[in-house]
TIKOLVEX-39360 format. One record per residue: residue number from 1; residue in three letters; x, y, z of N, C-alpha, C, O, CB in turn. Coordinates in nm, 3 decimals, padded with zeros to 5 digits. Glycine has a CB too. Layout:
BEGIN
{site NUM "ALA" {X Y Z} {X Y Z} {X Y Z} {X Y Z} {X Y Z}};
...
This chain:
BEGIN
{site 1 "MET" {-01.267 -00.754 01.916} {-01.118 -00.716 01.916} {-01.025 -00.757 02.011} {-01.050 -00.677 02.100} {-01.104 -00.590 01.922}};
{site 2 "PHE" {-00.913 -00.843 02.063} {-00.775 -00.830 02.138} {-00.774 -00.726 02.238} {-00.728 -00.614 02.215} {-00.660 -00.798 02.044}};
{site 3 "THR" {-00.830 -00.767 02.366} {-00.751 -00.665 02.445} {-00.633 -00.681 02.548} {-00.660 -00.692 02.667} {-00.839 -00.604 02.511}};
{site 4 "ILE" {-00.476 -00.682 02.494} {-00.364 -00.678 02.587} {-00.420 -00.725 02.776} {-00.401 -00.823 02.848} {-00.299 -00.497 02.568}};
{site 5 "SER" {-00.498 -00.586 02.792} {-00.460 -00.586 02.940} {-00.579 -00.458 02.947} {-00.564 -00.358 02.878} {-00.264 -00.549 02.993}};
{site 6 "PRO" {-00.690 -00.475 03.033} {-00.748 -00.374 03.052} {-00.651 -00.172 03.118} {-00.675 -00.053 03.098} {-00.850 -00.459 03.151}};
{site 7 "LEU" {-00.569 -00.236 03.181} {-00.483 -00.090 03.210} {-00.447 -00.010 03.056} {-00.453 00.112 03.036} {-00.311 -00.134 03.300}};
{site 8 "LEU" {-00.404 -00.125 02.950} {-00.316 -00.043 02.895} {-00.430 -00.018 02.738} {-00.437 00.085 02.671} {-00.138 -00.126 02.882}};
{site 9 "ALA" {-00.500 -00.135 02.717} {-00.669 -00.105 02.655} {-00.627 -00.010 02.498} {-00.656 00.097 02.444} {-00.795 00.032 02.805}};
{site 10 "PHE" {-00.549 -00.120 02.475} {-00.468 -00.158 02.324} {-00.529 -00.247 02.275} {-00.551 -00.348 02.342} {-00.322 -00.208 02.322}};
{site 11 "GLU" {-00.578 -00.238 02.132} {-00.650 -00.335 02.073} {-00.558 -00.349 01.902} {-00.536 -00.259 01.820} {-00.834 -00.279 02.074}};
{site 12 "PHE" {-00.525 -00.482 01.897} {-00.484 -00.520 01.803} {-00.583 -00.493 01.662} {-00.702 -00.520 01.644} {-00.453 -00.643 01.842}};
{site 13 "PRO" {-00.449 -00.410 01.544} {-00.617 -00.411 01.392} {-00.624 -00.558 01.358} {-00.553 -00.653 01.389} {-00.579 -00.305 01.180}};
{site 14 "ALA" {-00.743 -00.542 01.277} {-00.832 -00.685 01.234} {-00.692 -00.761 01.162} {-00.586 -00.698 01.164} {-01.000 -00.652 01.093}};
{site 15 "VAL" {-00.698 -00.872 01.110} {-00.595 -00.923 01.064} {-00.622 -00.879 00.918} {-00.544 -00.812 00.850} {-00.578 -01.071 01.098}};
{site 16 "SER" {-00.712 -00.913 00.888} {-00.679 -00.847 00.716} {-00.621 -00.698 00.713} {-00.525 -00.682 00.637} {-00.840 -00.832 00.614}};
{site 17 "THR" {-00.679 -00.547 00.809} {-00.598 -00.452 00.793} {-00.453 -00.488 00.847} {-00.410 -00.374 00.869} {-00.657 -00.340 00.850}};
{site 18 "ILE" {-00.371 -00.559 00.875} {-00.253 -00.625 00.881} {-00.172 -00.696 00.745} {-00.050 -00.693 00.726} {-00.285 -00.720 00.975}};
{site 19 "VAL" {-00.265 -00.752 00.668} {-00.224 -00.812 00.574} {-00.190 -00.711 00.483} {-00.089 -00.690 00.415} {-00.307 -00.904 00.533}};
{site 20 "GLY" {-00.328 -00.636 00.500} {-00.296 -00.502 00.364} {-00.177 -00.385 00.385} {-00.136 -00.295 00.312} {-00.452 -00.392 00.347}};
{site 21 "TRP" {-00.148 -00.421 00.496} {-00.074 -00.319 00.535} {00.092 -00.326 00.498} {00.171 -00.234 00.478} {-00.102 -00.311 00.680}};
{site 22 "LEU" {00.114 -00.493 00.497} {00.291 -00.578 00.440} {00.232 -00.562 00.320} {00.254 -00.446 00.284} {00.359 -00.777 00.485}};
{site 23 "LEU" {00.154 -00.633 00.222} {00.081 -00.642 00.113} {00.140 -00.589 -00.016} {00.204 -00.626 -00.114} {-00.033 -00.584 00.140}};
{site 24 "PHE" {00.050 -00.422 00.066} {00.120 -00.320 00.024} {00.221 -00.212 00.013} {00.260 -00.135 -00.074} {00.084 -00.300 00.021}};
{site 25 "GLY" {00.259 -00.246 00.183} {00.443 -00.166 00.176} {00.517 -00.246 00.120} {00.620 -00.197 00.073} {00.538 -00.134 00.323}};
{site 26 "ALA" {00.495 -00.410 00.100} {00.567 -00.428 -00.023} {00.634 -00.423 -00.155} {00.749 -00.406 -00.194} {00.554 -00.450 -00.030}};
{site 27 "ILE" {00.483 -00.450 -00.227} {00.416 -00.389 -00.337} {00.514 -00.221 -00.388} {00.568 -00.198 -00.497} {00.235 -00.363 -00.273}};
{site 28 "GLY" {00.509 -00.160 -00.308} {00.465 -00.045 -00.264} {00.681 -00.009 -00.268} {00.746 00.083 -00.318} {00.336 -00.054 -00.083}};
{site 29 "THR" {00.710 -00.100 -00.212} {00.891 -00.115 -00.204} {00.954 -00.186 -00.387} {01.050 -00.139 -00.449} {00.940 -00.281 -00.030}};
{site 30 "ILE" {00.876 -00.288 -00.428} {00.985 -00.307 -00.524} {00.881 -00.203 -00.654} {00.875 -00.223 -00.776} {01.031 -00.516 -00.563}};
{site 31 "ALA" {00.823 -00.115 -00.586} {00.770 -00.041 -00.732} {00.879 00.086 -00.737} {00.924 00.146 -00.835} {00.573 00.026 -00.727}};
{site 32 "VAL" {00.912 00.109 -00.539} {01.024 00.239 -00.617} {01.194 00.180 -00.619} {01.301 00.235 -00.643} {01.024 00.420 -00.493}};
{site 33 "GLY" {01.155 00.052 -00.584} {01.315 00.020 -00.601} {01.378 00.026 -00.774} {01.490 00.063 -00.809} {01.338 -00.156 -00.535}};
{site 34 "TYR" {01.213 -00.045 -00.901} {01.199 -00.099 -00.997} {01.234 00.096 -01.140} {01.291 00.108 -01.248} {01.017 -00.203 -00.970}};
{site 35 "GLY" {01.142 00.221 -01.023} {01.115 00.291 -01.010} {01.270 00.428 -01.037} {01.290 00.531 -01.102} {01.037 00.248 -00.904}};
{site 36 "LYS" {01.346 00.334 -00.935} {01.486 00.388 -00.944} {01.542 00.320 -01.015} {01.579 00.401 -01.100} {01.560 00.400 -00.839}};
{site 37 "MET" {01.586 00.205 -01.052} {01.698 00.054 -01.155} {01.584 00.185 -01.314} {01.661 00.256 -01.379} {01.605 -00.275 -01.114}};
{site 38 "LYS" {01.476 00.195 -01.341} {01.495 00.227 -01.474} {01.472 00.388 -01.473} {01.441 00.454 -01.572} {01.395 00.140 -01.572}};
{site 39 "GLU" {01.494 00.440 -01.335} {01.517 00.572 -01.401} {01.352 00.628 -01.433} {01.352 00.710 -01.526} {01.621 00.548 -01.556}};
{site 40 "GLU" {01.238 00.607 -01.386} {01.104 00.660 -01.406} {01.056 00.651 -01.331} {01.029 00.550 -01.266} {01.032 00.631 -01.480}};
{site 41 "TRP" {01.005 00.853 -01.302} {00.937 00.928 -01.204} {00.812 00.809 -01.139} {00.796 00.771 -01.023} {00.870 01.082 -01.286}};
{site 42 "PRO" {00.720 00.763 -01.292} {00.564 00.708 -01.255} {00.527 00.608 -01.131} {00.446 00.595 -01.039} {00.513 00.627 -01.381}};
{site 43 "PRO" {00.673 00.527 -01.207} {00.659 00.351 -01.141} {00.668 00.397 -00.966} {00.590 00.362 -00.877} {00.843 00.210 -01.203}};
{site 44 "ALA" {00.846 00.527 -00.949} {00.784 00.534 -00.819} {00.755 00.615 -00.778} {00.838 00.663 -00.701} {00.824 00.502 -00.738}};
{site 45 "LEU" {00.590 00.715 -00.798} {00.515 00.765 -00.704} {00.447 00.654 -00.677} {00.449 00.604 -00.564} {00.441 00.878 -00.733}};
{site 46 "ILE" {00.389 00.613 -00.760} {00.324 00.478 -00.750} {00.368 00.396 -00.612} {00.290 00.368 -00.520} {00.368 00.390 -00.884}};
{site 47 "GLY" {00.484 00.370 -00.616} {00.520 00.312 -00.485} {00.599 00.435 -00.367} {00.665 00.408 -00.267} {00.632 00.176 -00.527}};
{site 48 "PHE" {00.572 00.537 -00.409} {00.586 00.596 -00.264} {00.413 00.605 -00.222} {00.404 00.628 -00.101} {00.679 00.775 -00.265}};
{site 49 "ALA" {00.356 00.600 -00.249} {00.157 00.628 -00.301} {00.119 00.499 -00.200} {00.082 00.527 -00.086} {00.087 00.585 -00.541}};
{site 50 "LEU" {00.126 00.366 -00.238} {00.078 00.247 -00.211} {00.188 00.221 -00.086} {00.170 00.105 -00.049} {00.074 00.140 -00.347}};
{site 51 "MET" {00.317 00.299 00.012} {00.323 00.310 00.065} {00.287 00.324 00.171} {00.276 00.243 00.262} {00.343 00.322 00.036}};
{site 52 "LEU" {00.252 00.510 00.164} {00.223 00.580 00.244} {00.057 00.595 00.272} {00.004 00.601 00.383} {00.293 00.683 00.210}};
{site 53 "TYR" {00.001 00.598 00.163} {-00.158 00.580 00.182} {-00.267 00.484 00.299} {-00.390 00.486 00.311} {-00.188 00.525 00.051}};
{site 54 "PRO" {-00.190 00.425 00.354} {-00.217 00.352 00.483} {-00.262 00.462 00.571} {-00.384 00.468 00.585} {-00.087 00.270 00.546}};
{site 55 "TYR" {-00.207 00.531 00.621} {-00.175 00.605 00.649} {-00.309 00.715 00.700} {-00.323 00.780 00.803} {-00.088 00.619 00.559}};
{site 56 "PHE" {-00.408 00.698 00.559} {-00.475 00.791 00.637} {-00.617 00.727 00.592} {-00.722 00.767 00.642} {-00.440 00.962 00.603}};
{site 57 "PHE" {-00.612 00.638 00.505} {-00.740 00.527 00.501} {-00.693 00.394 00.607} {-00.659 00.285 00.561} {-00.766 00.458 00.313}};
{site 58 "SER" {-00.698 00.422 00.754} {-00.652 00.294 00.751} {-00.761 00.145 00.841} {-00.735 00.076 00.939} {-00.499 00.324 00.822}};
{site 59 "SER" {-00.843 00.147 00.778} {-00.900 00.020 00.696} {-01.028 00.064 00.645} {-01.068 00.180 00.630} {-00.921 -00.119 00.785}};
{site 60 "GLY" {-01.098 -00.072 00.614} {-01.205 -00.045 00.509} {-01.207 -00.045 00.437} {-01.094 -00.014 00.400} {-01.253 00.013 00.487}};
{site 61 "ILE" {-01.309 -00.071 00.301} {-01.300 -00.047 00.158} {-01.204 00.023 00.056} {-01.113 -00.004 -00.023} {-01.391 00.004 00.141}};
{site 62 "ALA" {-01.288 00.144 00.111} {-01.153 00.265 00.068} {-00.969 00.197 00.059} {-00.898 00.201 -00.041} {-01.152 00.409 00.230}};
{site 63 "PHE" {-00.928 00.132 00.219} {-00.802 00.102 00.135} {-00.804 -00.019 00.105} {-00.754 -00.075 00.202} {-00.674 00.129 00.193}};
{site 64 "TRP" {-00.822 -00.065 00.060} {-00.832 -00.224 -00.024} {-00.905 -00.149 -00.179} {-00.832 -00.167 -00.276} {-00.978 -00.381 00.084}};
{site 65 "VAL" {-01.015 -00.084 -00.204} {-00.985 -00.038 -00.352} {-00.852 00.097 -00.362} {-00.819 00.114 -00.479} {-01.155 00.029 -00.419}};
{site 66 "ILE" {-00.801 00.160 -00.296} {-00.698 00.207 -00.306} {-00.605 00.164 -00.302} {-00.517 00.238 -00.346} {-00.689 00.266 -00.262}};
{site 67 "GLY" {-00.571 00.066 -00.266} {-00.468 -00.031 -00.264} {-00.494 -00.110 -00.365} {-00.396 -00.115 -00.439} {-00.455 -00.105 -00.145}};
{site 68 "VAL" {-00.566 -00.163 -00.396} {-00.572 -00.255 -00.573} {-00.530 -00.194 -00.681} {-00.443 -00.244 -00.752} {-00.720 -00.293 -00.635}};
{site 69 "VAL" {-00.602 -00.044 -00.717} {-00.610 00.044 -00.768} {-00.483 00.090 -00.801} {-00.439 00.130 -00.910} {-00.679 00.109 -00.711}};
{site 70 "LEU" {-00.441 00.081 -00.716} {-00.276 00.149 -00.729} {-00.202 00.058 -00.782} {-00.174 00.076 -00.900} {-00.196 00.193 -00.592}};
{site 71 "THR" {-00.138 -00.081 -00.707} {-00.127 -00.205 -00.774} {-00.120 -00.199 -00.919} {-00.022 -00.210 -00.992} {-00.231 -00.286 -00.739}};
{site 72 "ILE" {-00.331 -00.164 -00.966} {-00.273 -00.204 -01.131} {-00.271 -00.075 -01.190} {-00.327 -00.077 -01.300} {-00.379 -00.314 -01.238}};
{site 73 "LEU" {-00.231 00.027 -01.161} {-00.125 00.118 -01.192} {00.002 00.095 -01.266} {00.046 00.112 -01.380} {-00.090 00.158 -01.088}};
{site 74 "PHE" {00.053 00.036 -01.119} {00.185 00.005 -01.091} {00.220 -00.111 -01.201} {00.320 -00.082 -01.268} {00.201 -00.041 -00.934}};
{site 75 "LEU" {00.147 -00.261 -01.240} {00.099 -00.322 -01.284} {00.090 -00.276 -01.435} {00.150 -00.358 -01.505} {00.012 -00.342 -01.211}};
{site 76 "LEU" {00.062 -00.223 -01.473} {-00.006 -00.181 -01.635} {00.099 -00.180 -01.735} {00.199 -00.130 -01.685} {-00.078 -00.020 -01.646}};
{site 77 "PRO" {00.109 -00.199 -01.806} {00.230 -00.152 -01.889} {00.225 00.006 -01.974} {00.122 00.072 -01.965} {00.248 -00.273 -02.003}};
{site 78 "LYS" {00.359 00.067 -02.067} {00.402 00.208 -01.971} {00.316 00.234 -02.096} {00.267 00.346 -02.106} {00.590 00.292 -01.926}};
{site 79 "ARG" {00.282 00.112 -02.226} {00.246 00.213 -02.314} {00.081 00.244 -02.367} {00.024 00.297 -02.462} {00.330 00.181 -02.428}};
{site 80 "ILE" {00.032 00.152 -02.196} {-00.119 00.207 -02.218} {-00.114 00.305 -02.122} {-00.216 00.365 -02.154} {-00.252 00.102 -02.196}};
{site 81 "LEU" {-00.069 00.368 -02.024} {-00.092 00.477 -01.924} {00.007 00.567 -01.973} {00.019 00.667 -01.902} {-00.076 00.439 -01.765}};
{site 82 "GLY" {00.093 00.563 -02.086} {00.147 00.696 -02.198} {00.212 00.713 -02.078} {00.183 00.814 -02.013} {00.039 00.844 -02.281}};
{site 83 "PHE" {00.283 00.647 -02.040} {00.455 00.762 -01.959} {00.539 00.757 -02.043} {00.647 00.813 -02.026} {00.562 00.707 -01.805}};
């Protein structure tokens, strides 16, 4: 990793992690907006989950798997999910 200075000892996160934060945060924001527009709670809850889960899974395979699964849940038609 790239270190700013020895005094600060701060390391930037990996580029893939930053891309994941931005990607899933944007999809989560869209999901919350969609849920509020349609007055449906399942998309809004999925959107909140997409925006909050990176705080608990900061990187690695679990980070990407959970993000992809939540995104697929948001994109599936309502008739498949049964809401």
